[in-house]
N, C-alpha and C positions, 0 to 999 in steps of 0.2 A: 287322678291318682287315687289309689285305694286308701281306705281309712283303717285305723287300728281295729275297729269293730267288725271289719270284714274277715278277720283272721281268728282262728282258734287261739285263745289266750296262751295255751301251752306252746304254740309256735312262737309267740312274741317272747316268752320266757327263754325258749331255745335260742332265738335270734339275739337276745341280750347276752347270752353266754358266748355266742359266736363273736359278737362285736367286742366283748371284753376278754377274749382269749382263753376262755375255759372250755370252749367247744371248737373243734377244728371245722374247716369247711366240709370235709368229708363226713364228719360226725353229724353236722347240721343236716346235710342232704339226706343221709341215711335215716336219721331219726325223724326228720320232717316227713318222710315217706309214709309214716304211720298215720298222718293226718291229711295228706293230700296226694295227688297223683304224681307230682313232680317236685321233689325237694329243691332242685336247681331253679325251677321257675319261681318258687316261693321266695327263695333267697334273692333272686333278681328283683322281685316286686317289692321286697322289704328294704332294699338298698336305696341309697339316696339318688334322687334325680336332680342334679345340680342346675339343670336348665330353669328350675324354679327358684334359684337362690338369687333373686334380684328384686327384693322389695324396694331397694334403692338402686337405681341405675348407676353403674360406674361413671357414666357420662353426665349425671345430674349436675347442672350448672351451679347449684347452690352449695356444692362441696368441692373440695380439692383432694385428690387421692394420689398416692405415690407409694413406691416401695423404698424404705429407708434402712440403712445398715447402722448397727451400733455394736459396741464392744461389751462382751461378757467375760471379764478377765478371769473369773473363777469357774466359768462354765465352758461354753462351746467356742469361746474366742469371738471371731467376727460373726455376728448374727444379722438376720434380716427380718423385717416385718412389714405389714401393710398398714399404711398411715392415712388417716383421713381427718379433715377439719373443715369447718365452714369456709366457703370460698372467700368471703369478706370478713375480716376480723378488725374491729375497731377498739378492742380491749382484750386483755389477756384472758385465757379460758382455762377451765379445769381439764384434766386429762383422765382417760380411762384405758387401762391395759386390758385387752380382750384375750382370754386364754382358750385355745382350741380344745377339741376333744382328743382322743388318743390316736389321732391319725394325721396330725399336721394341719397346716393352714389351708383348709379347703374353701371352696367358694361360699359356702354357708357362713363361715366365720368372717370372711371378708365382707359379706353383706351386713353382718352384725356391726362390724367396724363402721361401715357407712351409715347405718341407722343412728349410731351414736353421734356422728358428725352432724347429721340432720337435726338431732336434738340439741346441738349447741356445744358439743364437747370436742376436744382433740382426742382422737382414739387411735390406738396402736395395737395391732395383732401380731405378735412375734410368731415366727415359725420355728418350733423346736427341732424341726428336721433340717434346718438350713446347714448345719455342719456335715450332714450326709448328702447334701445336694438339694434339699428343699422338698416341699410337698410334691410327690411324684405324679399326681394327676388322678390316682385312684385311691379310694380309702383302704382297700385290701393291702396294697403296697405300702400305704402310709402307716397302717397299724404295724406291719412287719418292721418297717424302718424305726418307728418310735420305740419299739421294744429293744432296739439296739443302742439307744441312748442311755447314758447313766442318769439315774433318777435325781441324784443330788446335783449333778451339773445342770440338769434342766431347771431345777429350782433356782439356781444362780442366774440362769438365762432370763428368767422372768423377773427376778429381783433387779437385775440390771436394766430391764425394760422400764420398771418403775422409775429408776433414776434417770433414764433417758427422757421420760416425759416430764419429770420434775424440773429438769434443766433446760427443757426446750424453750426457745425464745418467745414462743407464743403462749406459754403456760403461766398460769397464776400460782403455780407451785403445789396446788392441791391435786392429788392423784388417787384414783380408786381402781378397783379391779373387778372384773366379772368373768366367769368361766362356766363351761358346760361339761358335765361328766368328768373326765380327767381334769378339764379346766376348772370345774367347780371346786374340786379338791385342791387344785393349785391356787385358786383365788383365796381359799381359806389358809393355805400354806403361806401365801404372801402376807396375810394378816398376822400370822405367827412370826414371820421372819423380818418384816419391815416395820419398825416401830412407828414410823411416821406415815404409814399408809392411812389415807383419810376415810376410806370406806371400802367395803368388799361385799360382793354379791356372788352367791354360789347356786347354780342350777344343778340339782341332783349330783352333788359331789361328795367325795369321801370326807369324813369328819376328822378333825385333829384329835389327838389324845387329850386326856384331861390335863396332863402335864404341860403340853404345848398350848392348850387353851389359855392357861394362866398368862401367857405372853401377849395375848391379843389386846390391842387398844382400839382398833378401828370399829366403828359401828357396822354390824353385819345384817345382811338380808339373805335368807335361805328359801329356795323354792324346791319343794319335794313333790314327786309324782305319787299319787295315792296308791298305784299298783306296783310301785318300785320296791319290792320287799328287800332286795339286796342292799340298796343304799339306806333305806329307811331303818334297817335293823340297827344302825349305829347312832340314830338320832337321839334316843332317850339318854344315853350316856353323855353325848355331847351337850344336850340341853342341860343336864345336871351340872356339868362343868361350867357352862355359861352362867347359870344362875349362881353357882358357888363363887364365881369371880365378879359378880355384879356387872356383867357386860351388857352393852347395848345391842340388842338383836331383835329381829322380826323374823318369824318363821311362818311360811305359808305352805299348806298341803293342798294339792289340787286333786279332788276325788275322781276316781275312775279314769285316770290318764296314766300313760306309760312313761317310763324313763325315756328321755329324749323328746318330750312333748313340745319343746320349743323349736325344734329343728323342722322347718317347714318344707324340707326336701324329702322327707320320709313319711310313710303311712302312720308312724307313731305321733306325728304332729297333731296337736289339738288346738285349733284356731282360737277358740274362746279363752282357754287357759293360758295359751302363749301370749295373747294380747294383754290379758290382765297382769300376768307376771312381768311383761316388759314395761307396762305402764308403771307398775310399782317400782321396778328397777330404776327407771329414769327419775322418778320422784325421789328415790333414795339418794341418787347422785346429785340431784338438784339441791336437796336439803343439806348434804354434807360436803360437797365439793365447791360450791360457788361462793364460799366465804373466804377463799384464799386471797392473799394480797395481790392486787392487780397493778 
């Protein structure tokens, strides 16, 4: 797989616009032609290769995986998500809600759910596209579908997922959240909305307003990509609000990496930074979620 360094940085900025809906497919291809022979070929090479999304094999005998449905009464109604836990449980465990990017529950996010199960958590990755039929199999279609969902209803879907894990019979009652891109912003939104959320982690996600920040009680961990000017522009104001409210947070910026650096199915993946960020994430959850009543 190609690496981010193989591409003109302007192409990566253009691709970020395409992924986040500010640049159309045709605009990407046309504008990318200024840097390369074939904009379509570059788009294909920057897009995910989900054959790589198996750091943890779905058949790994150390974990148990399944799809589970739950109810989001103020959101999409009947919802579904990908569930994973250690195969053998001799005591109640903490839970983590995993929030996908802006394209539904794709194979990369399912793999993240399995990684958390291997680390000793009950993990659940809801699919915000389920009311529309679920993740369609391609990110392009998934992005289009997710734009059709009401934003406030999607928040309620993930709030309900926190409750689903809190009430799960294998849960110790402690639940955290982690998300990526759209999911990073949603993880922080859960910290605003859910008073008893026990921890939240955001990978390059949109920051809450100063007013909303005052409602946060959960300890936070934030991972920012050094080259991600779009998301990082909001960090100074958010940090000011965090300090003003005396909140517990840790912020890490990874130099010379791009938005999406944790996603190991795309050229933006940075193995060293992703591994470090993930280790810090698991440590954060170990510190704040394993104190629940068992």
